[in-house]
mmCIF entry with sequence, helices, sheets and N, C-alpha, C, O atoms, coordinates in Angstrom:
data_MODEL
# 
_entry.id   MODEL 
# 
_entity.id                         1 
_entity.type                       polymer 
_entity.pdbx_number_of_molecules   1 
# 
_entity_poly.entity_id                      1 
_entity_poly.type                           'polypeptide(L)' 
_entity_poly.nstd_linkage                   no 
_entity_poly.nstd_monomer                   no 
_entity_poly.pdbx_seq_one_letter_code       MSDGYVDPSGNTEQFRAFANPPDATTAVESPSRLPLVLGGAVVGVLLVAVATWLVLS 
_entity_poly.pdbx_seq_one_letter_code_can   MSDGYVDPSGNTEQFRAFANPPDATTAVESPSRLPLVLGGAVVGVLLVAVATWLVLS 
_entity_poly.pdbx_strand_id                 A 
# 
loop_
_entity_poly_seq.entity_id 
_entity_poly_seq.num 
_entity_poly_seq.mon_id 
_entity_poly_seq.hetero 
1 1  MET n 
1 2  SER n 
1 3  ASP n 
1 4  GLY n 
1 5  TYR n 
1 6  VAL n 
1 7  ASP n 
1 8  PRO n 
1 9  SER n 
1 10 GLY n 
1 11 ASN n 
1 12 THR n 
1 13 GLU n 
1 14 GLN n 
1 15 PHE n 
1 16 ARG n 
1 17 ALA n 
1 18 PHE n 
1 19 ALA n 
1 20 ASN n 
1 21 PRO n 
1 22 PRO n 
1 23 ASP n 
1 24 ALA n 
1 25 THR n 
1 26 THR n 
1 27 ALA n 
1 28 VAL n 
1 29 GLU n 
1 30 SER n 
1 31 PRO n 
1 32 SER n 
1 33 ARG n 
1 34 LEU n 
1 35 PRO n 
1 36 LEU n 
1 37 VAL n 
1 38 LEU n 
1 39 GLY n 
1 40 GLY n 
1 41 ALA n 
1 42 VAL n 
1 43 VAL n 
1 44 GLY n 
1 45 VAL n 
1 46 LEU n 
1 47 LEU n 
1 48 VAL n 
1 49 ALA n 
1 50 VAL n 
1 51 ALA n 
1 52 THR n 
1 53 TRP n 
1 54 LEU n 
1 55 VAL n 
1 56 LEU n 
1 57 SER n 
# 
_struct_asym.id          A 
_struct_asym.entity_id   1 
# 
loop_
_struct_conf.conf_type_id 
_struct_conf.id 
_struct_conf.pdbx_PDB_helix_id 
_struct_conf.beg_label_comp_id 
_struct_conf.beg_label_asym_id 
_struct_conf.beg_label_seq_id 
_struct_conf.pdbx_beg_PDB_ins_code 
_struct_conf.end_label_comp_id 
_struct_conf.end_label_asym_id 
_struct_conf.end_label_seq_id 
_struct_conf.pdbx_end_PDB_ins_code 
_struct_conf.beg_auth_comp_id 
_struct_conf.beg_auth_asym_id 
_struct_conf.beg_auth_seq_id 
_struct_conf.end_auth_comp_id 
_struct_conf.end_auth_asym_id 
_struct_conf.end_auth_seq_id 
_struct_conf.pdbx_PDB_helix_class 
_struct_conf.details 
_struct_conf.pdbx_PDB_helix_length 
HELX_P HELX_P1 AA1 THR A 12 ? ALA A 19 ? THR A 12 ALA A 19 1 ? 8  
HELX_P HELX_P2 AA2 LEU A 34 ? LEU A 56 ? LEU A 34 LEU A 56 1 ? 23 
# 
_struct_conf_type.id          HELX_P 
_struct_conf_type.criteria    ? 
_struct_conf_type.reference   ? 
# 
loop_
_atom_site.group_PDB 
_atom_site.id 
_atom_site.type_symbol 
_atom_site.label_atom_id 
_atom_site.label_alt_id 
_atom_site.label_comp_id 
_atom_site.label_asym_id 
_atom_site.label_entity_id 
_atom_site.label_seq_id 
_atom_site.pdbx_PDB_ins_code 
_atom_site.Cartn_x 
_atom_site.Cartn_y 
_atom_site.Cartn_z 
_atom_site.occupancy 
_atom_site.B_iso_or_equiv 
_atom_site.pdbx_formal_charge 
_atom_site.auth_seq_id 
_atom_site.auth_comp_id 
_atom_site.auth_asym_id 
_atom_site.auth_atom_id 
_atom_site.pdbx_PDB_model_num 
ATOM 1   N N  . MET A 1 1  ? 9.362   18.357 35.889  1.00 0.00 ? 1  MET A N  1 
ATOM 2   C CA . MET A 1 1  ? 9.433   19.378 34.878  1.00 0.00 ? 1  MET A CA 1 
ATOM 3   C C  . MET A 1 1  ? 9.982   18.755 33.594  1.00 0.00 ? 1  MET A C  1 
ATOM 4   O O  . MET A 1 1  ? 10.906  17.943 33.633  1.00 0.00 ? 1  MET A O  1 
ATOM 5   N N  . SER A 1 2  ? 9.417   19.134 32.485  1.00 0.00 ? 2  SER A N  1 
ATOM 6   C CA . SER A 1 2  ? 9.808   18.588 31.200  1.00 0.00 ? 2  SER A CA 1 
ATOM 7   C C  . SER A 1 2  ? 11.120  19.213 30.727  1.00 0.00 ? 2  SER A C  1 
ATOM 8   O O  . SER A 1 2  ? 11.361  20.405 30.916  1.00 0.00 ? 2  SER A O  1 
ATOM 9   N N  . ASP A 1 3  ? 11.963  18.380 30.106  1.00 0.00 ? 3  ASP A N  1 
ATOM 10  C CA . ASP A 1 3  ? 13.229  18.911 29.603  1.00 0.00 ? 3  ASP A CA 1 
ATOM 11  C C  . ASP A 1 3  ? 13.122  19.356 28.152  1.00 0.00 ? 3  ASP A C  1 
ATOM 12  O O  . ASP A 1 3  ? 14.101  19.857 27.599  1.00 0.00 ? 3  ASP A O  1 
ATOM 13  N N  . GLY A 1 4  ? 11.954  19.189 27.512  1.00 0.00 ? 4  GLY A N  1 
ATOM 14  C CA . GLY A 1 4  ? 11.751  19.653 26.149  1.00 0.00 ? 4  GLY A CA 1 
ATOM 15  C C  . GLY A 1 4  ? 12.234  18.688 25.082  1.00 0.00 ? 4  GLY A C  1 
ATOM 16  O O  . GLY A 1 4  ? 12.075  18.959 23.892  1.00 0.00 ? 4  GLY A O  1 
ATOM 17  N N  . TYR A 1 5  ? 12.823  17.560 25.485  1.00 0.00 ? 5  TYR A N  1 
ATOM 18  C CA . TYR A 1 5  ? 13.309  16.588 24.513  1.00 0.00 ? 5  TYR A CA 1 
ATOM 19  C C  . TYR A 1 5  ? 12.153  15.692 24.086  1.00 0.00 ? 5  TYR A C  1 
ATOM 20  O O  . TYR A 1 5  ? 11.446  15.129 24.921  1.00 0.00 ? 5  TYR A O  1 
ATOM 21  N N  . VAL A 1 6  ? 11.970  15.567 22.765  1.00 0.00 ? 6  VAL A N  1 
ATOM 22  C CA . VAL A 1 6  ? 10.925  14.703 22.236  1.00 0.00 ? 6  VAL A CA 1 
ATOM 23  C C  . VAL A 1 6  ? 11.598  13.491 21.618  1.00 0.00 ? 6  VAL A C  1 
ATOM 24  O O  . VAL A 1 6  ? 12.425  13.620 20.715  1.00 0.00 ? 6  VAL A O  1 
ATOM 25  N N  . ASP A 1 7  ? 11.244  12.333 22.102  1.00 0.00 ? 7  ASP A N  1 
ATOM 26  C CA . ASP A 1 7  ? 11.811  11.088 21.594  1.00 0.00 ? 7  ASP A CA 1 
ATOM 27  C C  . ASP A 1 7  ? 11.276  10.823 20.184  1.00 0.00 ? 7  ASP A C  1 
ATOM 28  O O  . ASP A 1 7  ? 10.063  10.705 20.015  1.00 0.00 ? 7  ASP A O  1 
ATOM 29  N N  . PRO A 1 8  ? 12.148  10.723 19.155  1.00 0.00 ? 8  PRO A N  1 
ATOM 30  C CA . PRO A 1 8  ? 11.667  10.520 17.786  1.00 0.00 ? 8  PRO A CA 1 
ATOM 31  C C  . PRO A 1 8  ? 10.988  9.172  17.590  1.00 0.00 ? 8  PRO A C  1 
ATOM 32  O O  . PRO A 1 8  ? 10.291  8.978  16.594  1.00 0.00 ? 8  PRO A O  1 
ATOM 33  N N  . SER A 1 9  ? 11.173  8.246  18.507  1.00 0.00 ? 9  SER A N  1 
ATOM 34  C CA . SER A 1 9  ? 10.496  6.956  18.382  1.00 0.00 ? 9  SER A CA 1 
ATOM 35  C C  . SER A 1 9  ? 9.137   6.977  19.070  1.00 0.00 ? 9  SER A C  1 
ATOM 36  O O  . SER A 1 9  ? 8.515   5.931  19.257  1.00 0.00 ? 9  SER A O  1 
ATOM 37  N N  . GLY A 1 10 ? 8.681   8.157  19.443  1.00 0.00 ? 10 GLY A N  1 
ATOM 38  C CA . GLY A 1 10 ? 7.417   8.282  20.152  1.00 0.00 ? 10 GLY A CA 1 
ATOM 39  C C  . GLY A 1 10 ? 6.222   7.828  19.335  1.00 0.00 ? 10 GLY A C  1 
ATOM 40  O O  . GLY A 1 10 ? 5.293   7.229  19.877  1.00 0.00 ? 10 GLY A O  1 
ATOM 41  N N  . ASN A 1 11 ? 6.233   8.102  18.058  1.00 0.00 ? 11 ASN A N  1 
ATOM 42  C CA . ASN A 1 11 ? 5.186   7.579  17.180  1.00 0.00 ? 11 ASN A CA 1 
ATOM 43  C C  . ASN A 1 11 ? 5.785   7.336  15.799  1.00 0.00 ? 11 ASN A C  1 
ATOM 44  O O  . ASN A 1 11 ? 6.908   7.757  15.519  1.00 0.00 ? 11 ASN A O  1 
ATOM 45  N N  . THR A 1 12 ? 5.046   6.668  14.954  1.00 0.00 ? 12 THR A N  1 
ATOM 46  C CA . THR A 1 12 ? 5.573   6.243  13.652  1.00 0.00 ? 12 THR A CA 1 
ATOM 47  C C  . THR A 1 12 ? 5.943   7.433  12.775  1.00 0.00 ? 12 THR A C  1 
ATOM 48  O O  . THR A 1 12 ? 6.988   7.417  12.125  1.00 0.00 ? 12 THR A O  1 
ATOM 49  N N  . GLU A 1 13 ? 5.107   8.455  12.749  1.00 0.00 ? 13 GLU A N  1 
ATOM 50  C CA . GLU A 1 13 ? 5.377   9.615  11.893  1.00 0.00 ? 13 GLU A CA 1 
ATOM 51  C C  . GLU A 1 13 ? 6.668   10.318 12.308  1.00 0.00 ? 13 GLU A C  1 
ATOM 52  O O  . GLU A 1 13 ? 7.485   10.674 11.459  1.00 0.00 ? 13 GLU A O  1 
ATOM 53  N N  . GLN A 1 14 ? 6.848   10.513 13.603  1.00 0.00 ? 14 GLN A N  1 
ATOM 54  C CA . GLN A 1 14 ? 8.067   11.171 14.073  1.00 0.00 ? 14 GLN A CA 1 
ATOM 55  C C  . GLN A 1 14 ? 9.295   10.310 13.798  1.00 0.00 ? 14 GLN A C  1 
ATOM 56  O O  . GLN A 1 14 ? 10.350  10.836 13.445  1.00 0.00 ? 14 GLN A O  1 
ATOM 57  N N  . PHE A 1 15 ? 9.169   8.990  13.955  1.00 0.00 ? 15 PHE A N  1 
ATOM 58  C CA . PHE A 1 15 ? 10.309  8.120  13.705  1.00 0.00 ? 15 PHE A CA 1 
ATOM 59  C C  . PHE A 1 15 ? 10.697  8.136  12.230  1.00 0.00 ? 15 PHE A C  1 
ATOM 60  O O  . PHE A 1 15 ? 11.883  8.192  11.905  1.00 0.00 ? 15 PHE A O  1 
ATOM 61  N N  . ARG A 1 16 ? 9.709   8.086  11.331  1.00 0.00 ? 16 ARG A N  1 
ATOM 62  C CA . ARG A 1 16 ? 10.021  8.115  9.893   1.00 0.00 ? 16 ARG A CA 1 
ATOM 63  C C  . ARG A 1 16 ? 10.684  9.427  9.511   1.00 0.00 ? 16 ARG A C  1 
ATOM 64  O O  . ARG A 1 16 ? 11.611  9.436  8.700   1.00 0.00 ? 16 ARG A O  1 
ATOM 65  N N  . ALA A 1 17 ? 10.224  10.538 10.085  1.00 0.00 ? 17 ALA A N  1 
ATOM 66  C CA . ALA A 1 17 ? 10.855  11.824 9.797   1.00 0.00 ? 17 ALA A CA 1 
ATOM 67  C C  . ALA A 1 17 ? 12.282  11.856 10.336  1.00 0.00 ? 17 ALA A C  1 
ATOM 68  O O  . ALA A 1 17 ? 13.159  12.477 9.735   1.00 0.00 ? 17 ALA A O  1 
ATOM 69  N N  . PHE A 1 18 ? 12.517  11.192 11.464  1.00 0.00 ? 18 PHE A N  1 
ATOM 70  C CA . PHE A 1 18 ? 13.862  11.144 12.042  1.00 0.00 ? 18 PHE A CA 1 
ATOM 71  C C  . PHE A 1 18 ? 14.773  10.216 11.245  1.00 0.00 ? 18 PHE A C  1 
ATOM 72  O O  . PHE A 1 18 ? 15.928  10.553 10.987  1.00 0.00 ? 18 PHE A O  1 
ATOM 73  N N  . ALA A 1 19 ? 14.264  9.053  10.856  1.00 0.00 ? 19 ALA A N  1 
ATOM 74  C CA . ALA A 1 19 ? 15.073  8.059  10.156  1.00 0.00 ? 19 ALA A CA 1 
ATOM 75  C C  . ALA A 1 19 ? 15.334  8.450  8.708   1.00 0.00 ? 19 ALA A C  1 
ATOM 76  O O  . ALA A 1 19 ? 16.409  8.163  8.182   1.00 0.00 ? 19 ALA A O  1 
ATOM 77  N N  . ASN A 1 20 ? 14.379  9.098  8.055   1.00 0.00 ? 20 ASN A N  1 
ATOM 78  C CA . ASN A 1 20 ? 14.508  9.502  6.651   1.00 0.00 ? 20 ASN A CA 1 
ATOM 79  C C  . ASN A 1 20 ? 14.245  10.994 6.526   1.00 0.00 ? 20 ASN A C  1 
ATOM 80  O O  . ASN A 1 20 ? 13.167  11.397 6.088   1.00 0.00 ? 20 ASN A O  1 
ATOM 81  N N  . PRO A 1 21 ? 15.219  11.823 6.907   1.00 0.00 ? 21 PRO A N  1 
ATOM 82  C CA . PRO A 1 21 ? 14.987  13.263 6.835   1.00 0.00 ? 21 PRO A CA 1 
ATOM 83  C C  . PRO A 1 21 ? 14.788  13.711 5.383   1.00 0.00 ? 21 PRO A C  1 
ATOM 84  O O  . PRO A 1 21 ? 15.380  13.138 4.469   1.00 0.00 ? 21 PRO A O  1 
ATOM 85  N N  . PRO A 1 22 ? 13.959  14.730 5.175   1.00 0.00 ? 22 PRO A N  1 
ATOM 86  C CA . PRO A 1 22 ? 13.775  15.227 3.805   1.00 0.00 ? 22 PRO A CA 1 
ATOM 87  C C  . PRO A 1 22 ? 15.099  15.718 3.242   1.00 0.00 ? 22 PRO A C  1 
ATOM 88  O O  . PRO A 1 22 ? 15.856  16.420 3.913   1.00 0.00 ? 22 PRO A O  1 
ATOM 89  N N  . ASP A 1 23 ? 15.362  15.339 2.006   1.00 0.00 ? 23 ASP A N  1 
ATOM 90  C CA . ASP A 1 23 ? 16.626  15.684 1.373   1.00 0.00 ? 23 ASP A CA 1 
ATOM 91  C C  . ASP A 1 23 ? 16.340  16.143 -0.046  1.00 0.00 ? 23 ASP A C  1 
ATOM 92  O O  . ASP A 1 23 ? 15.475  15.580 -0.717  1.00 0.00 ? 23 ASP A O  1 
ATOM 93  N N  . ALA A 1 24 ? 17.047  17.146 -0.502  1.00 0.00 ? 24 ALA A N  1 
ATOM 94  C CA . ALA A 1 24 ? 16.832  17.672 -1.853  1.00 0.00 ? 24 ALA A CA 1 
ATOM 95  C C  . ALA A 1 24 ? 17.205  16.654 -2.924  1.00 0.00 ? 24 ALA A C  1 
ATOM 96  O O  . ALA A 1 24 ? 16.663  16.702 -4.029  1.00 0.00 ? 24 ALA A O  1 
ATOM 97  N N  . THR A 1 25 ? 18.112  15.737 -2.623  1.00 0.00 ? 25 THR A N  1 
ATOM 98  C CA . THR A 1 25 ? 18.529  14.765 -3.635  1.00 0.00 ? 25 THR A CA 1 
ATOM 99  C C  . THR A 1 25 ? 17.512  13.649 -3.811  1.00 0.00 ? 25 THR A C  1 
ATOM 100 O O  . THR A 1 25 ? 17.501  12.990 -4.851  1.00 0.00 ? 25 THR A O  1 
ATOM 101 N N  . THR A 1 26 ? 16.650  13.420 -2.813  1.00 0.00 ? 26 THR A N  1 
ATOM 102 C CA . THR A 1 26 ? 15.662  12.354 -2.929  1.00 0.00 ? 26 THR A CA 1 
ATOM 103 C C  . THR A 1 26 ? 14.325  12.859 -3.434  1.00 0.00 ? 26 THR A C  1 
ATOM 104 O O  . THR A 1 26 ? 13.432  12.061 -3.720  1.00 0.00 ? 26 THR A O  1 
ATOM 105 N N  . ALA A 1 27 ? 14.172  14.165 -3.550  1.00 0.00 ? 27 ALA A N  1 
ATOM 106 C CA . ALA A 1 27 ? 12.912  14.724 -4.034  1.00 0.00 ? 27 ALA A CA 1 
ATOM 107 C C  . ALA A 1 27 ? 12.759  14.421 -5.523  1.00 0.00 ? 27 ALA A C  1 
ATOM 108 O O  . ALA A 1 27 ? 13.686  14.610 -6.310  1.00 0.00 ? 27 ALA A O  1 
ATOM 109 N N  . VAL A 1 28 ? 11.587  13.953 -5.887  1.00 0.00 ? 28 VAL A N  1 
ATOM 110 C CA . VAL A 1 28 ? 11.317  13.607 -7.276  1.00 0.00 ? 28 VAL A CA 1 
ATOM 111 C C  . VAL A 1 28 ? 10.472  14.718 -7.882  1.00 0.00 ? 28 VAL A C  1 
ATOM 112 O O  . VAL A 1 28 ? 9.379   15.016 -7.401  1.00 0.00 ? 28 VAL A O  1 
ATOM 113 N N  . GLU A 1 29 ? 10.989  15.322 -8.936  1.00 0.00 ? 29 GLU A N  1 
ATOM 114 C CA . GLU A 1 29 ? 10.245  16.378 -9.606  1.00 0.00 ? 29 GLU A CA 1 
ATOM 115 C C  . GLU A 1 29 ? 9.382   15.763 -10.697 1.00 0.00 ? 29 GLU A C  1 
ATOM 116 O O  . GLU A 1 29 ? 9.787   14.821 -11.377 1.00 0.00 ? 29 GLU A O  1 
ATOM 117 N N  . SER A 1 30 ? 8.197   16.310 -10.847 1.00 0.00 ? 30 SER A N  1 
ATOM 118 C CA . SER A 1 30 ? 7.332   15.818 -11.915 1.00 0.00 ? 30 SER A CA 1 
ATOM 119 C C  . SER A 1 30 ? 7.837   16.374 -13.246 1.00 0.00 ? 30 SER A C  1 
ATOM 120 O O  . SER A 1 30 ? 8.331   17.500 -13.305 1.00 0.00 ? 30 SER A O  1 
ATOM 121 N N  . PRO A 1 31 ? 7.713   15.592 -14.299 1.00 0.00 ? 31 PRO A N  1 
ATOM 122 C CA . PRO A 1 31 ? 8.189   16.065 -15.599 1.00 0.00 ? 31 PRO A CA 1 
ATOM 123 C C  . PRO A 1 31 ? 7.355   17.238 -16.104 1.00 0.00 ? 31 PRO A C  1 
ATOM 124 O O  . PRO A 1 31 ? 6.198   17.409 -15.721 1.00 0.00 ? 31 PRO A O  1 
ATOM 125 N N  . SER A 1 32 ? 7.952   18.022 -16.952 1.00 0.00 ? 32 SER A N  1 
ATOM 126 C CA . SER A 1 32 ? 7.287   19.195 -17.498 1.00 0.00 ? 32 SER A CA 1 
ATOM 127 C C  . SER A 1 32 ? 6.164   18.781 -18.443 1.00 0.00 ? 32 SER A C  1 
ATOM 128 O O  . SER A 1 32 ? 6.307   17.827 -19.208 1.00 0.00 ? 32 SER A O  1 
ATOM 129 N N  . ARG A 1 33 ? 5.059   19.496 -18.385 1.00 0.00 ? 33 ARG A N  1 
ATOM 130 C CA . ARG A 1 33 ? 3.930   19.208 -19.266 1.00 0.00 ? 33 ARG A CA 1 
ATOM 131 C C  . ARG A 1 33 ? 3.961   20.088 -20.514 1.00 0.00 ? 33 ARG A C  1 
ATOM 132 O O  . ARG A 1 33 ? 3.078   19.980 -21.364 1.00 0.00 ? 33 ARG A O  1 
ATOM 133 N N  . LEU A 1 34 ? 4.954   20.946 -20.633 1.00 0.00 ? 34 LEU A N  1 
ATOM 134 C CA . LEU A 1 34 ? 5.039   21.857 -21.767 1.00 0.00 ? 34 LEU A CA 1 
ATOM 135 C C  . LEU A 1 34 ? 5.080   21.132 -23.109 1.00 0.00 ? 34 LEU A C  1 
ATOM 136 O O  . LEU A 1 34 ? 4.353   21.542 -24.014 1.00 0.00 ? 34 LEU A O  1 
ATOM 137 N N  . PRO A 1 35 ? 5.877   20.088 -23.299 1.00 0.00 ? 35 PRO A N  1 
ATOM 138 C CA . PRO A 1 35 ? 5.867   19.397 -24.600 1.00 0.00 ? 35 PRO A CA 1 
ATOM 139 C C  . PRO A 1 35 ? 4.499   18.802 -24.936 1.00 0.00 ? 35 PRO A C  1 
ATOM 140 O O  . PRO A 1 35 ? 4.094   18.801 -26.099 1.00 0.00 ? 35 PRO A O  1 
ATOM 141 N N  . LEU A 1 36 ? 3.799   18.307 -23.945 1.00 0.00 ? 36 LEU A N  1 
ATOM 142 C CA . LEU A 1 36 ? 2.466   17.755 -24.176 1.00 0.00 ? 36 LEU A CA 1 
ATOM 143 C C  . LEU A 1 36 ? 1.492   18.840 -24.626 1.00 0.00 ? 36 LEU A C  1 
ATOM 144 O O  . LEU A 1 36 ? 0.701   18.623 -25.544 1.00 0.00 ? 36 LEU A O  1 
ATOM 145 N N  . VAL A 1 37 ? 1.546   19.989 -23.991 1.00 0.00 ? 37 VAL A N  1 
ATOM 146 C CA . VAL A 1 37 ? 0.665   21.103 -24.352 1.00 0.00 ? 37 VAL A CA 1 
ATOM 147 C C  . VAL A 1 37 ? 0.994   21.605 -25.753 1.00 0.00 ? 37 VAL A C  1 
ATOM 148 O O  . VAL A 1 37 ? 0.096   21.847 -26.560 1.00 0.00 ? 37 VAL A O  1 
ATOM 149 N N  . LEU A 1 38 ? 2.283   21.761 -26.036 1.00 0.00 ? 38 LEU A N  1 
ATOM 150 C CA . LEU A 1 38 ? 2.671   22.236 -27.366 1.00 0.00 ? 38 LEU A CA 1 
ATOM 151 C C  . LEU A 1 38 ? 2.291   21.238 -28.455 1.00 0.00 ? 38 LEU A C  1 
ATOM 152 O O  . LEU A 1 38 ? 1.838   21.635 -29.528 1.00 0.00 ? 38 LEU A O  1 
ATOM 153 N N  . GLY A 1 39 ? 2.469   19.957 -28.190 1.00 0.00 ? 39 GLY A N  1 
ATOM 154 C CA . GLY A 1 39 ? 2.083   18.922 -29.151 1.00 0.00 ? 39 GLY A CA 1 
ATOM 155 C C  . GLY A 1 39 ? 0.588   18.939 -29.404 1.00 0.00 ? 39 GLY A C  1 
ATOM 156 O O  . GLY A 1 39 ? 0.155   18.801 -30.548 1.00 0.00 ? 39 GLY A O  1 
ATOM 157 N N  . GLY A 1 40 ? -0.201  19.102 -28.367 1.00 0.00 ? 40 GLY A N  1 
ATOM 158 C CA . GLY A 1 40 ? -1.655  19.192 -28.516 1.00 0.00 ? 40 GLY A CA 1 
ATOM 159 C C  . GLY A 1 40 ? -2.064  20.408 -29.319 1.00 0.00 ? 40 GLY A C  1 
ATOM 160 O O  . GLY A 1 40 ? -2.986  20.335 -30.131 1.00 0.00 ? 40 GLY A O  1 
ATOM 161 N N  . ALA A 1 41 ? -1.388  21.525 -29.104 1.00 0.00 ? 41 ALA A N  1 
ATOM 162 C CA . ALA A 1 41 ? -1.701  22.737 -29.857 1.00 0.00 ? 41 ALA A CA 1 
ATOM 163 C C  . ALA A 1 41 ? -1.376  22.561 -31.339 1.00 0.00 ? 41 ALA A C  1 
ATOM 164 O O  . ALA A 1 41 ? -2.144  22.992 -32.199 1.00 0.00 ? 41 ALA A O  1 
ATOM 165 N N  . VAL A 1 42 ? -0.253  21.937 -31.635 1.00 0.00 ? 42 VAL A N  1 
ATOM 166 C CA . VAL A 1 42 ? 0.129   21.702 -33.036 1.00 0.00 ? 42 VAL A CA 1 
ATOM 167 C C  . VAL A 1 42 ? -0.883  20.777 -33.713 1.00 0.00 ? 42 VAL A C  1 
ATOM 168 O O  . VAL A 1 42 ? -1.289  21.027 -34.848 1.00 0.00 ? 42 VAL A O  1 
ATOM 169 N N  . VAL A 1 43 ? -1.286  19.718 -33.028 1.00 0.00 ? 43 VAL A N  1 
ATOM 170 C CA . VAL A 1 43 ? -2.272  18.799 -33.592 1.00 0.00 ? 43 VAL A CA 1 
ATOM 171 C C  . VAL A 1 43 ? -3.596  19.520 -33.818 1.00 0.00 ? 43 VAL A C  1 
ATOM 172 O O  . VAL A 1 43 ? -4.247  19.309 -34.841 1.00 0.00 ? 43 VAL A O  1 
ATOM 173 N N  . GLY A 1 44 ? -3.999  20.361 -32.882 1.00 0.00 ? 44 GLY A N  1 
ATOM 174 C CA . GLY A 1 44 ? -5.239  21.131 -33.034 1.00 0.00 ? 44 GLY A CA 1 
ATOM 175 C C  . GLY A 1 44 ? -5.194  22.060 -34.237 1.00 0.00 ? 44 GLY A C  1 
ATOM 176 O O  . GLY A 1 44 ? -6.156  22.140 -35.001 1.00 0.00 ? 44 GLY A O  1 
ATOM 177 N N  . VAL A 1 45 ? -4.084  22.760 -34.406 1.00 0.00 ? 45 VAL A N  1 
ATOM 178 C CA . VAL A 1 45 ? -3.945  23.666 -35.552 1.00 0.00 ? 45 VAL A CA 1 
ATOM 179 C C  . VAL A 1 45 ? -3.976  22.881 -36.856 1.00 0.00 ? 45 VAL A C  1 
ATOM 180 O O  . VAL A 1 45 ? -4.608  23.309 -37.822 1.00 0.00 ? 45 VAL A O  1 
ATOM 181 N N  . LEU A 1 46 ? -3.305  21.745 -36.893 1.00 0.00 ? 46 LEU A N  1 
ATOM 182 C CA . LEU A 1 46 ? -3.315  20.921 -38.101 1.00 0.00 ? 46 LEU A CA 1 
ATOM 183 C C  . LEU A 1 46 ? -4.716  20.408 -38.421 1.00 0.00 ? 46 LEU A C  1 
ATOM 184 O O  . LEU A 1 46 ? -5.112  20.385 -39.587 1.00 0.00 ? 46 LEU A O  1 
ATOM 185 N N  . LEU A 1 47 ? -5.462  20.001 -37.413 1.00 0.00 ? 47 LEU A N  1 
ATOM 186 C CA . LEU A 1 47 ? -6.830  19.531 -37.648 1.00 0.00 ? 47 LEU A CA 1 
ATOM 187 C C  . LEU A 1 47 ? -7.717  20.649 -38.195 1.00 0.00 ? 47 LEU A C  1 
ATOM 188 O O  . LEU A 1 47 ? -8.517  20.418 -39.102 1.00 0.00 ? 47 LEU A O  1 
ATOM 189 N N  . VAL A 1 48 ? -7.581  21.840 -37.657 1.00 0.00 ? 48 VAL A N  1 
ATOM 190 C CA . VAL A 1 48 ? -8.364  22.980 -38.160 1.00 0.00 ? 48 VAL A CA 1 
ATOM 191 C C  . VAL A 1 48 ? -7.952  23.304 -39.588 1.00 0.00 ? 48 VAL A C  1 
ATOM 192 O O  . VAL A 1 48 ? -8.812  23.602 -40.417 1.00 0.00 ? 48 VAL A O  1 
ATOM 193 N N  . ALA A 1 49 ? -6.662  23.253 -39.898 1.00 0.00 ? 49 ALA A N  1 
ATOM 194 C CA . ALA A 1 49 ? -6.200  23.542 -41.259 1.00 0.00 ? 49 ALA A CA 1 
ATOM 195 C C  . ALA A 1 49 ? -6.717  22.508 -42.243 1.00 0.00 ? 49 ALA A C  1 
ATOM 196 O O  . ALA A 1 49 ? -7.141  22.864 -43.343 1.00 0.00 ? 49 ALA A O  1 
ATOM 197 N N  . VAL A 1 50 ? -6.689  21.229 -41.869 1.00 0.00 ? 50 VAL A N  1 
ATOM 198 C CA . VAL A 1 50 ? -7.184  20.175 -42.765 1.00 0.00 ? 50 VAL A CA 1 
ATOM 199 C C  . VAL A 1 50 ? -8.684  20.306 -42.959 1.00 0.00 ? 50 VAL A C  1 
ATOM 200 O O  . VAL A 1 50 ? -9.169  20.150 -44.079 1.00 0.00 ? 50 VAL A O  1 
ATOM 201 N N  . ALA A 1 51 ? -9.431  20.587 -41.898 1.00 0.00 ? 51 ALA A N  1 
ATOM 202 C CA . ALA A 1 51 ? -10.882 20.755 -42.004 1.00 0.00 ? 51 ALA A CA 1 
ATOM 203 C C  . ALA A 1 51 ? -11.217 21.937 -42.897 1.00 0.00 ? 51 ALA A C  1 
ATOM 204 O O  . ALA A 1 51 ? -12.117 21.854 -43.733 1.00 0.00 ? 51 ALA A O  1 
ATOM 205 N N  . THR A 1 52 ? -10.492 23.039 -42.721 1.00 0.00 ? 52 THR A N  1 
ATOM 206 C CA . THR A 1 52 ? -10.716 24.217 -43.578 1.00 0.00 ? 52 THR A CA 1 
ATOM 207 C C  . THR A 1 52 ? -10.408 23.918 -45.030 1.00 0.00 ? 52 THR A C  1 
ATOM 208 O O  . THR A 1 52 ? -11.159 24.317 -45.919 1.00 0.00 ? 52 THR A O  1 
ATOM 209 N N  . TRP A 1 53 ? -9.318  23.224 -45.280 1.00 0.00 ? 53 TRP A N  1 
ATOM 210 C CA . TRP A 1 53 ? -8.944  22.859 -46.653 1.00 0.00 ? 53 TRP A CA 1 
ATOM 211 C C  . TRP A 1 53 ? -10.008 21.959 -47.275 1.00 0.00 ? 53 TRP A C  1 
ATOM 212 O O  . TRP A 1 53 ? -10.338 22.131 -48.448 1.00 0.00 ? 53 TRP A O  1 
ATOM 213 N N  . LEU A 1 54 ? -10.549 21.012 -46.525 1.00 0.00 ? 54 LEU A N  1 
ATOM 214 C CA . LEU A 1 54 ? -11.590 20.115 -47.051 1.00 0.00 ? 54 LEU A CA 1 
ATOM 215 C C  . LEU A 1 54 ? -12.888 20.868 -47.355 1.00 0.00 ? 54 LEU A C  1 
ATOM 216 O O  . LEU A 1 54 ? -13.561 20.576 -48.343 1.00 0.00 ? 54 LEU A O  1 
ATOM 217 N N  . VAL A 1 55 ? -13.232 21.824 -46.514 1.00 0.00 ? 55 VAL A N  1 
ATOM 218 C CA . VAL A 1 55 ? -14.478 22.598 -46.721 1.00 0.00 ? 55 VAL A CA 1 
ATOM 219 C C  . VAL A 1 55 ? -14.320 23.498 -47.937 1.00 0.00 ? 55 VAL A C  1 
ATOM 220 O O  . VAL A 1 55 ? -15.271 23.649 -48.704 1.00 0.00 ? 55 VAL A O  1 
ATOM 221 N N  . LEU A 1 56 ? -13.167 24.094 -48.139 1.00 0.00 ? 56 LEU A N  1 
ATOM 222 C CA . LEU A 1 56 ? -12.971 25.054 -49.231 1.00 0.00 ? 56 LEU A CA 1 
ATOM 223 C C  . LEU A 1 56 ? -12.671 24.381 -50.568 1.00 0.00 ? 56 LEU A C  1 
ATOM 224 O O  . LEU A 1 56 ? -12.752 25.035 -51.607 1.00 0.00 ? 56 LEU A O  1 
ATOM 225 N N  . SER A 1 57 ? -12.332 23.117 -50.571 1.00 0.00 ? 57 SER A N  1 
ATOM 226 C CA . SER A 1 57 ? -11.986 22.487 -51.855 1.00 0.00 ? 57 SER A CA 1 
ATOM 227 C C  . SER A 1 57 ? -13.180 21.784 -52.474 1.00 0.00 ? 57 SER A C  1 
ATOM 228 O O  . SER A 1 57 ? -13.063 21.204 -53.554 1.00 0.00 ? 57 SER A O  1 
# 
């Protein structure tokens, strides 16, 4: 009869999960894309304003 104990060295995936448990301090967050989006929007508005100024002058 099985005792329900699973040996963490049974396979590589289980051993890695046992040896390096997930931790909130090791999680790497991706940087925010908000500054990139806002910068692109500002550049777009400036390009439209310059194009409009060139067409009207």
